[in-house]
C-alpha positions as a Markdown table, in Angstrom:
| # | Residue | x | y | z |
|---|---|---|---|---|
| 1 | Met | 16.5 | -13.5 | 19.1 |
| 2 | Pro | 18.7 | -13.4 | 16.0 |
| 3 | Ser | 17.3 | -12.0 | 12.9 |
| 4 | Arg | 16.4 | -14.3 | 10.0 |
| 5 | His | 15.9 | -11.6 | 7.3 |
| 6 | Asp | 19.5 | -11.1 | 6.2 |
| 7 | Ser | 20.3 | -14.6 | 5.0 |
| 8 | Tyr | 16.9 | -15.5 | 3.3 |
| 9 | Thr | 17.1 | -17.3 | 0.0 |
| 10 | Pro | 13.7 | -18.2 | -1.5 |
| 11 | Ala | 13.4 | -21.9 | -2.3 |
| 12 | Ala | 12.2 | -23.0 | -5.7 |
| 13 | Pro | 8.7 | -24.4 | -5.5 |
| 14 | Gly | 8.5 | -28.1 | -5.5 |
| 15 | Asp | 6.0 | -30.3 | -7.3 |
| 16 | Asp | 3.7 | -30.2 | -4.2 |
| 17 | Ala | 4.1 | -26.5 | -3.5 |
| 18 | Leu | 1.8 | -23.6 | -4.4 |
| 19 | Gly | 4.1 | -20.9 | -5.8 |
| 20 | Val | 3.1 | -17.3 | -5.4 |
| 21 | Ala | 4.9 | -14.5 | -7.3 |
| 22 | Leu | 5.6 | -11.7 | -4.8 |
| 23 | Val | 6.0 | -8.6 | -6.8 |
| 24 | Ile | 7.6 | -6.0 | -4.6 |
| 25 | Pro | 10.0 | -3.0 | -5.3 |
| 26 | Met | 13.6 | -3.9 | -5.0 |
| 27 | Arg | 14.9 | -0.6 | -6.6 |
| 28 | Gly | 13.7 | 2.8 | -7.5 |
| 29 | Pro | 11.8 | 5.3 | -5.3 |
| 30 | Ala | 9.6 | 2.5 | -3.8 |
| 31 | Gly | 12.6 | 0.3 | -2.9 |
| 32 | Ile | 12.8 | 2.0 | 0.5 |
| 33 | Phe | 10.0 | -0.2 | 1.8 |
| 34 | Gly | 10.7 | -3.3 | -0.3 |
| 35 | Pro | 12.5 | -5.1 | 2.5 |
| 36 | Ala | 9.4 | -4.7 | 4.9 |
| 37 | Cys | 7.1 | -5.9 | 2.1 |
| 38 | Glu | 9.2 | -9.1 | 1.8 |
| 39 | Leu | 9.3 | -9.8 | 5.5 |
| 40 | Cys | 5.6 | -9.2 | 6.0 |
| 41 | Ala | 4.7 | -11.5 | 3.2 |
| 42 | Arg | 7.1 | -14.2 | 4.5 |
| 43 | Leu | 5.5 | -14.0 | 7.9 |
| 44 | Ala | 2.1 | -14.5 | 6.4 |
| 45 | Ala | 3.3 | -17.4 | 4.3 |
| 46 | Glu | 4.9 | -19.1 | 7.4 |
| 47 | Glu | 1.6 | -18.7 | 9.3 |
| 48 | Val | -0.4 | -20.2 | 6.4 |
| 49 | Asn | 2.0 | -23.1 | 6.2 |
| 50 | Arg | 1.8 | -23.8 | 9.9 |
| 51 | His | -1.9 | -24.3 | 9.5 |
| 52 | Gly | -1.7 | -26.7 | 6.7 |
| 53 | Gly | -0.8 | -24.6 | 3.7 |
| 54 | Val | -3.3 | -23.9 | 0.9 |
| 55 | Leu | -5.4 | -26.9 | -0.3 |
| 56 | Gly | -2.9 | -29.0 | 1.5 |
| 57 | Arg | 0.1 | -27.6 | -0.3 |
| 58 | Glu | 3.0 | -25.5 | 1.0 |
| 59 | Leu | 2.8 | -21.9 | 0.0 |
| 60 | Thr | 6.1 | -20.7 | -1.4 |
| 61 | Leu | 7.0 | -17.1 | -2.3 |
| 62 | Val | 8.9 | -16.3 | -5.5 |
| 63 | Pro | 10.1 | -12.7 | -5.3 |
| 64 | Val | 9.9 | -10.6 | -8.5 |
| 65 | Asp | 11.4 | -7.1 | -8.7 |
| 66 | Gly | 8.4 | -4.7 | -8.9 |
| 67 | Gly | 10.8 | -1.8 | -9.4 |
| 68 | Ala | 11.7 | -2.9 | -12.9 |
| 69 | Pro | 10.0 | -1.4 | -16.0 |
| 70 | Pro | 6.3 | -2.6 | -16.0 |
| 71 | Arg | 6.6 | -4.6 | -19.3 |
| 72 | Glu | 9.6 | -6.5 | -18.0 |
| 73 | Ile | 7.8 | -7.3 | -14.8 |
| 74 | Ala | 4.7 | -8.6 | -16.7 |
| 75 | Ala | 6.9 | -10.7 | -19.0 |
| 76 | Glu | 8.8 | -12.2 | -16.0 |
| 77 | Val | 5.5 | -13.1 | -14.2 |
| 78 | Gln | 4.1 | -14.6 | -17.4 |
| 79 | Arg | 7.2 | -16.8 | -17.8 |
| 80 | Leu | 6.9 | -18.0 | -14.2 |
| 81 | Ile | 3.3 | -19.0 | -14.8 |
| 82 | Ala | 4.0 | -20.7 | -18.1 |
| 83 | Glu | 6.7 | -22.8 | -16.4 |
| 84 | Gly | 4.4 | -23.8 | -13.6 |
| 85 | Ala | 6.5 | -22.1 | -11.0 |
| 86 | Val | 3.7 | -19.9 | -9.7 |
| 87 | His | 0.0 | -20.3 | -9.3 |
| 88 | Gly | -0.9 | -16.8 | -8.0 |
| 89 | Val | 0.4 | -13.3 | -7.7 |
| 90 | Thr | 0.5 | -10.7 | -4.9 |
| 91 | Gly | 2.5 | -7.8 | -3.7 |
| 92 | Trp | 2.9 | -4.0 | -3.4 |
| 93 | His | 3.8 | -2.2 | -6.7 |
| 94 | Ile | 2.7 | 1.0 | -8.4 |
| 95 | Ser | -0.4 | 1.2 | -10.5 |
| 96 | Ser | 1.6 | 1.3 | -13.8 |
| 97 | Val | 2.8 | -2.2 | -12.9 |
| 98 | Arg | -0.7 | -3.4 | -12.0 |
| 99 | Gln | -2.0 | -2.1 | -15.4 |
| 100 | Ala | 0.7 | -4.1 | -17.2 |
| 101 | Leu | 0.1 | -7.3 | -15.1 |
| 102 | Ala | -3.7 | -7.4 | -14.8 |
| 103 | Pro | -4.7 | -7.9 | -18.5 |
| 104 | Arg | -2.0 | -10.6 | -18.9 |
| 105 | Leu | -3.1 | -12.5 | -15.8 |
| 106 | Ala | -6.9 | -12.2 | -16.3 |
| 107 | Gly | -8.4 | -15.6 | -16.1 |
| 108 | Arg | -5.1 | -17.4 | -15.6 |
| 109 | Val | -4.1 | -17.1 | -11.9 |
| 110 | Pro | -5.6 | -15.1 | -9.0 |
| 111 | Tyr | -3.8 | -11.8 | -8.4 |
| 112 | Val | -4.1 | -9.9 | -5.1 |
| 113 | Tyr | -3.0 | -6.3 | -5.4 |
| 114 | Thr | -2.0 | -4.8 | -2.1 |
| 115 | Ala | -1.1 | -1.1 | -2.8 |
| 116 | Leu | -3.4 | 1.8 | -2.2 |
| 117 | Tyr | -4.5 | 2.9 | -5.7 |
| 118 | Glu | -6.7 | 5.2 | -7.7 |
| 119 | Gly | -9.8 | 2.9 | -7.8 |
| 120 | Gly | -11.7 | 1.5 | -10.8 |
| 121 | Glu | -9.9 | -1.9 | -11.2 |
| 122 | His | -12.4 | -4.6 | -12.2 |
| 123 | Thr | -10.4 | -7.1 | -14.1 |
| 124 | Glu | -11.6 | -10.7 | -13.5 |
| 125 | Gly | -9.3 | -12.5 | -11.1 |
| 126 | Val | -7.8 | -9.3 | -9.6 |
| 127 | Tyr | -8.5 | -8.7 | -5.9 |
| 128 | Leu | -7.6 | -5.6 | -4.0 |
| 129 | Thr | -6.8 | -5.3 | -0.3 |
| 130 | Ser | -5.9 | -1.6 | 0.2 |
| 131 | Glu | -7.2 | 1.9 | 0.2 |
| 132 | Thr | -9.0 | 3.9 | -2.5 |
| 133 | Pro | -9.5 | 7.7 | -2.6 |
| 134 | Asp | -13.2 | 7.6 | -1.8 |
| 135 | Ala | -12.5 | 5.8 | 1.5 |
| 136 | Gln | -9.1 | 7.1 | 2.3 |
| 137 | Leu | -8.7 | 10.6 | 0.9 |
| 138 | Gln | -12.2 | 12.0 | 0.9 |
| 139 | Pro | -12.9 | 11.7 | 4.6 |
| 140 | Ala | -9.4 | 13.0 | 5.4 |
| 141 | Val | -9.9 | 16.1 | 3.3 |
| 142 | Arg | -13.3 | 16.6 | 5.0 |
| 143 | Leu | -11.8 | 16.3 | 8.5 |
| 144 | Leu | -8.8 | 18.5 | 7.9 |
| 145 | Ala | -11.0 | 21.2 | 6.2 |
| 146 | Arg | -13.2 | 21.2 | 9.3 |
| 147 | Glu | -10.5 | 21.0 | 12.0 |
| 148 | His | -7.8 | 23.1 | 10.4 |
| 149 | Arg | -10.0 | 25.4 | 8.2 |
| 150 | Ile | -8.3 | 24.2 | 5.0 |
| 151 | Arg | -9.6 | 25.8 | 1.9 |
| 152 | Arg | -6.7 | 26.1 | -0.6 |
| 153 | Trp | -4.9 | 22.9 | -1.6 |
| 154 | Phe | -1.8 | 22.4 | -3.7 |
| 155 | Ile | -1.2 | 18.9 | -5.1 |
| 156 | Val | 2.3 | 17.4 | -5.7 |
| 157 | Gly | 2.5 | 14.0 | -7.2 |
| 158 | Asn | 4.6 | 11.7 | -9.3 |
| 159 | Asp | 3.7 | 11.6 | -13.0 |
| 160 | Tyr | 1.8 | 8.4 | -13.6 |
| 161 | Val | -1.7 | 7.1 | -13.3 |
| 162 | Trp | -2.3 | 6.9 | -9.5 |
| 163 | Pro | -1.4 | 10.5 | -8.7 |
| 164 | Arg | -3.1 | 12.0 | -11.7 |
| 165 | Arg | -6.4 | 10.2 | -11.2 |
| 166 | Thr | -6.4 | 10.7 | -7.5 |
| 167 | Ala | -5.8 | 14.4 | -8.0 |
| 168 | Arg | -8.9 | 14.6 | -10.2 |
| 169 | Ala | -10.9 | 13.0 | -7.4 |
| 170 | Ala | -9.3 | 15.3 | -4.8 |
| 171 | Ala | -10.4 | 18.4 | -6.7 |
| 172 | Gly | -14.0 | 17.3 | -6.2 |
| 173 | Tyr | -13.4 | 16.5 | -2.5 |
| 174 | Ala | -12.0 | 20.0 | -1.9 |
| 175 | Arg | -15.0 | 21.6 | -3.6 |
| 176 | Ala | -17.3 | 19.6 | -1.5 |
| 177 | Thr | -15.8 | 21.2 | 1.6 |
| 178 | Gly | -16.0 | 24.8 | 0.2 |
| 179 | Gly | -12.3 | 24.8 | -0.9 |
| 180 | His | -10.4 | 24.4 | -4.2 |
| 181 | Val | -7.1 | 23.2 | -5.7 |
| 182 | Thr | -4.9 | 26.2 | -6.4 |
| 183 | Gly | -2.3 | 24.3 | -8.4 |
| 184 | Ala | -0.7 | 21.0 | -9.1 |
| 185 | Ala | 2.7 | 19.7 | -10.1 |
| 186 | Phe | 3.4 | 16.2 | -11.4 |
| 187 | Leu | 7.1 | 15.2 | -11.3 |
| 188 | Pro | 8.9 | 12.2 | -12.8 |
| 189 | Leu | 9.8 | 9.3 | -10.6 |
| 190 | Gly | 13.3 | 9.8 | -9.2 |
| 191 | Thr | 13.0 | 13.6 | -9.0 |
| 192 | His | 15.7 | 15.4 | -6.9 |
| 193 | Asp | 15.2 | 19.1 | -7.6 |
| 194 | Phe | 12.0 | 20.4 | -6.0 |
| 195 | Gly | 13.0 | 24.1 | -6.2 |
| 196 | Pro | 10.6 | 25.2 | -8.9 |
| 197 | Thr | 7.7 | 23.3 | -7.3 |
| 198 | Leu | 8.3 | 24.8 | -3.9 |
| 199 | Gln | 8.3 | 28.2 | -5.4 |
| 200 | Arg | 4.9 | 27.5 | -7.0 |
| 201 | Ile | 3.6 | 26.3 | -3.7 |
| 202 | Glu | 4.8 | 29.5 | -1.9 |
| 203 | Arg | 3.2 | 31.7 | -4.6 |
| 204 | Ser | -0.1 | 29.7 | -4.4 |
| 205 | Asp | -0.8 | 30.8 | -0.8 |
| 206 | Ala | -2.0 | 27.2 | -0.2 |
| 207 | Asp | -3.3 | 26.2 | 3.3 |
| 208 | Ala | -2.3 | 22.5 | 2.7 |
| 209 | Val | -0.2 | 20.4 | 0.3 |
| 210 | Met | -1.5 | 17.0 | -0.8 |
| 211 | Met | 1.4 | 14.7 | -1.5 |
| 212 | Leu | 0.8 | 11.9 | -4.0 |
| 213 | Met | 4.5 | 10.8 | -4.2 |
| 214 | Val | 6.3 | 7.4 | -3.9 |
| 215 | Gly | 8.9 | 6.4 | -1.4 |
| 216 | Ser | 12.3 | 8.2 | -1.6 |
| 217 | Asp | 10.8 | 10.9 | -3.8 |
| 218 | Ala | 8.5 | 11.8 | -0.9 |
| 219 | Val | 11.4 | 11.6 | 1.5 |
| 220 | Arg | 13.4 | 14.2 | -0.5 |
| 221 | Phe | 10.4 | 16.4 | -1.0 |
| 222 | Asn | 9.7 | 16.5 | 2.8 |
| 223 | Arg | 13.3 | 17.5 | 3.5 |
| 224 | Ala | 13.2 | 20.2 | 0.9 |
| 225 | Tyr | 9.8 | 21.4 | 2.0 |
| 226 | Ala | 10.9 | 21.8 | 5.6 |
| 227 | Ala | 14.3 | 23.4 | 4.6 |
| 228 | Ala | 12.3 | 26.0 | 2.7 |
| 229 | Gly | 10.3 | 26.9 | 5.8 |
| 230 | Leu | 7.0 | 25.9 | 4.1 |
| 231 | Asp | 6.1 | 23.6 | 7.0 |
| 232 | Ala | 5.3 | 26.6 | 9.1 |
| 233 | Arg | 2.8 | 27.8 | 6.5 |
| 234 | Ala | 0.9 | 24.8 | 5.1 |
| 235 | Ile | 0.2 | 21.4 | 6.5 |
| 236 | Arg | 0.8 | 18.3 | 4.3 |
| 237 | Leu | -1.4 | 15.3 | 3.7 |
| 238 | Ser | -0.1 | 12.1 | 2.3 |
| 239 | Thr | -1.9 | 8.9 | 1.4 |
| 240 | Leu | 1.4 | 7.0 | 0.9 |
| 241 | Met | 3.6 | 7.4 | 3.9 |
| 242 | Asp | 5.0 | 5.0 | 6.4 |
| 243 | Glu | 7.4 | 4.9 | 9.4 |
| 244 | Asn | 10.3 | 3.8 | 7.3 |
| 245 | Met | 9.9 | 7.0 | 5.2 |
| 246 | Leu | 9.7 | 9.1 | 8.3 |
| 247 | Ala | 13.0 | 7.6 | 9.5 |
| 248 | Ala | 14.6 | 8.2 | 6.2 |
| 249 | Gly | 13.5 | 11.9 | 6.2 |
| 250 | Gly | 14.7 | 12.6 | 9.7 |
| 251 | Pro | 12.9 | 14.1 | 12.7 |
| 252 | Asp | 13.0 | 17.7 | 11.4 |
| 253 | Ala | 11.2 | 17.1 | 8.0 |
| 254 | His | 7.7 | 16.3 | 9.1 |
| 255 | Arg | 6.2 | 19.1 | 11.2 |
| 256 | Gly | 2.5 | 19.4 | 10.2 |
| 257 | Leu | 2.5 | 16.2 | 8.2 |
| 258 | Phe | -0.6 | 14.0 | 8.2 |
| 259 | Ala | -1.1 | 10.6 | 6.6 |
| 260 | Thr | -4.1 | 8.4 | 6.1 |
| 261 | Ala | -4.0 | 4.6 | 5.8 |
| 262 | Gly | -5.7 | 1.4 | 7.0 |
| 263 | Phe | -2.7 | 0.5 | 9.2 |
| 264 | Phe | 0.0 | 2.3 | 11.2 |
| 265 | Ala | 2.7 | 0.7 | 13.3 |
| 266 | Gly | 1.4 | 2.7 | 16.3 |
| 267 | Leu | -2.1 | 1.2 | 16.4 |
| 268 | Ala | -2.8 | -0.1 | 19.8 |
| 269 | Gly | -5.3 | -2.8 | 19.1 |
| 270 | Gln | -4.7 | -6.5 | 20.1 |
| 271 | Asp | -4.6 | -7.6 | 16.4 |
| 272 | Ala | -1.8 | -5.1 | 15.6 |
| 273 | Met | 0.1 | -5.9 | 18.8 |
| 274 | Asp | 0.0 | -9.6 | 18.1 |
| 275 | Phe | 1.3 | -8.9 | 14.5 |
| 276 | His | 4.2 | -6.9 | 15.8 |
| 277 | Gly | 5.1 | -9.6 | 18.4 |
| 278 | Ala | 5.1 | -12.3 | 15.7 |
| 279 | Tyr | 7.1 | -10.1 | 13.4 |
| 280 | Ala | 9.8 | -9.3 | 16.0 |
| 281 | Gln | 10.0 | -12.9 | 17.0 |
| 282 | Ala | 10.5 | -14.0 | 13.4 |
| 283 | Phe | 12.9 | -11.4 | 12.2 |
| 284 | Gly | 14.4 | -9.6 | 15.2 |
| 285 | Val | 14.0 | -6.1 | 16.6 |
| 286 | Thr | 16.4 | -4.6 | 14.0 |
| 287 | Ala | 14.2 | -5.7 | 11.1 |
| 288 | Pro | 12.6 | -2.9 | 9.0 |
| 289 | Gln | 9.6 | -1.3 | 10.5 |
| 290 | Pro | 6.4 | -3.0 | 9.3 |
| 291 | Gly | 4.4 | 0.1 | 8.3 |
| 292 | Ser | 1.3 | 0.2 | 6.2 |
| 293 | Leu | 3.0 | -0.4 | 2.9 |
| 294 | Gly | 5.0 | -3.4 | 4.0 |
| 295 | Glu | 2.2 | -4.8 | 6.1 |
| 296 | Ser | -0.1 | -4.7 | 3.1 |
| 297 | Cys | 1.9 | -7.7 | 1.7 |
| 298 | Tyr | 0.9 | -9.7 | 4.8 |
| 299 | Glu | -2.7 | -8.9 | 3.9 |
| 300 | Gly | -2.1 | -9.9 | 0.3 |
| 301 | Val | -0.8 | -13.4 | 1.2 |
| 302 | Arg | -3.5 | -14.0 | 3.7 |
| 303 | Leu | -6.3 | -13.0 | 1.3 |
| 304 | Leu | -4.8 | -15.0 | -1.6 |
| 305 | Ala | -4.7 | -18.1 | 0.7 |
| 306 | Ala | -8.3 | -17.5 | 1.9 |
| 307 | Leu | -9.6 | -17.1 | -1.6 |
| 308 | Ile | -8.1 | -20.3 | -2.9 |
| 309 | Glu | -8.9 | -22.3 | 0.2 |
| 310 | Arg | -12.5 | -21.2 | 0.4 |
| 311 | Ala | -13.1 | -21.8 | -3.3 |
| 312 | Gly | -11.3 | -25.1 | -3.1 |
| 313 | Ser | -9.7 | -24.4 | -6.4 |
| 314 | Leu | -7.2 | -22.4 | -8.4 |
| 315 | Asp | -9.7 | -21.9 | -11.2 |
| 316 | Ile | -10.6 | -18.2 | -11.6 |
| 317 | Pro | -14.4 | -18.7 | -12.3 |
| 318 | Val | -14.7 | -20.8 | -9.2 |
| 319 | Ile | -12.8 | -18.2 | -7.1 |
| 320 | Glu | -15.0 | -15.5 | -8.6 |
| 321 | Arg | -18.2 | -17.3 | -7.6 |
| 322 | Ala | -16.9 | -17.7 | -4.1 |
| 323 | Thr | -15.9 | -14.0 | -3.9 |
| 324 | Gly | -19.4 | -13.0 | -5.0 |
| 325 | Thr | -20.9 | -14.2 | -1.8 |
| 326 | Gly | -19.1 | -11.5 | 0.2 |
| 327 | Thr | -18.3 | -14.0 | 3.0 |
| 328 | Ile | -14.6 | -14.7 | 2.4 |
| 329 | Gly | -12.5 | -13.2 | 5.1 |
| 330 | Tyr | -9.4 | -13.6 | 7.2 |
| 331 | Asp | -7.9 | -12.3 | 10.5 |
| 332 | Gly | -4.8 | -10.0 | 10.5 |
| 333 | Pro | -3.3 | -6.9 | 11.9 |
| 334 | Arg | -6.1 | -4.8 | 10.6 |
| 335 | Gly | -8.7 | -7.0 | 12.3 |
| 336 | His | -11.1 | -9.4 | 10.7 |
| 337 | Leu | -11.6 | -8.3 | 7.0 |
| 338 | Arg | -13.8 | -9.6 | 4.3 |
| 339 | Ile | -13.7 | -9.1 | 0.6 |
| 340 | Ala | -16.8 | -7.5 | -1.0 |
| 341 | Pro | -18.4 | -8.8 | -4.2 |
| 342 | Asp | -16.7 | -6.0 | -6.1 |
| 343 | Arg | -13.3 | -7.7 | -5.2 |
| 344 | His | -12.2 | -4.9 | -2.8 |
| 345 | Val | -11.5 | -5.4 | 0.9 |
| 346 | Arg | -13.4 | -3.0 | 3.2 |
| 347 | Gln | -11.5 | -1.8 | 6.2 |
| 348 | Arg | -11.1 | 0.9 | 8.8 |
| 349 | Ile | -9.1 | 3.9 | 7.7 |
| 350 | Tyr | -7.2 | 6.2 | 10.1 |
| 351 | Leu | -5.7 | 9.7 | 10.0 |
| 352 | Ala | -2.4 | 10.1 | 11.8 |
| 353 | Arg | 0.0 | 12.9 | 12.5 |
| 354 | Ala | 3.8 | 12.6 | 12.2 |
| 355 | Asn | 5.6 | 12.9 | 15.5 |
| 356 | Gly | 9.3 | 12.7 | 14.9 |
| 357 | Met | 9.8 | 9.3 | 13.3 |
| 358 | Asp | 6.5 | 7.8 | 14.4 |
| 359 | Phe | 2.8 | 8.4 | 13.7 |
| 360 | Asp | 0.3 | 9.3 | 16.3 |
| 361 | Val | -3.1 | 8.1 | 15.2 |
| 362 | Ala | -5.5 | 11.0 | 15.5 |
| 363 | Ala | -8.8 | 9.7 | 14.3 |
| 364 | Glu | -10.7 | 6.8 | 12.7 |
| 365 | Leu | -12.3 | 8.2 | 9.5 |
| 366 | Asp | -15.9 | 7.7 | 8.7 |
| 367 | Gln | -16.4 | 4.6 | 6.4 |
| 368 | Pro | -20.0 | 4.3 | 5.3 |
| 369 | His | -19.3 | 1.2 | 3.3 |
| 370 | Tyr | -17.2 | -0.6 | 5.9 |
| 371 | Phe | -18.5 | -3.9 | 7.2 |
| 372 | Pro | -16.7 | -6.1 | 9.8 |
């Protein structure tokens, strides 16, 4: 079947449409998975519209470049809301963008944030579909410490809120397993020279490196790490890594690389397989791989539609009351998910190991707060 993703031009929302700002990276380090984010969101919107739309209105996506400076993104979304072009916001973008958007959107339109993040977001009207360190990183550290006898961790991250706050939590997780963090390096987005950092890792005698890096930065780091021979000495664990990043890094860059997420392209469940079939039918077999980062935007559109439909309103206080029941859910590639009263979606989390340019899912991690 021919692909439909190359010629896509978003339509302007009509008077009867429900416009949704899709804030996804179109440039910068995260731009590597922006195309998959857009296609996954489009698939979800098409499915919602086939079943009657939202409150009887067609759901129309309005892409916004989430790779721009955060203040510019927030100003653009505010403009779209003021003009009546959008009535909700979703998408994958880094935490610095979320921190710029959330206070400006509070109480105005529902905002579904789909990126894994550092936790602690409680702004009214902000709903979160993805992983947080307590559910994603903590059990992965515990399992790797037990199975691989990891005691000494070195943390490499980009220099902004998500890596820094996650690193603080990670230090506690390491201590809880009898280990410790031997060092940390936080590098600007867009870093190309990892030489000094690799030297620090080598001198630290770490058993494992925790990667808290975004997109193409992580791709370049993995290549440099393998070229330096460090992949034979210390495993790597990433909470932000998908199959598109593996493909960009090449098959020789990922020996001993683990990742943890709520979705991997290689999951064999019926829900995941149905999603892949629908995605391939819609966009063709040459479309970008719908890994966890892109797939999260499918989750975002589906949750946003479910919230508004169940509340029967676009009014934030009405949606908040409906959310507080803990009964709003939807079906998707990650199974049947519900949003908890704290505005976070609970889900299964997996640990996978890189195998060439794919991930082999090794384990489902313990989730004491998960509910189906």
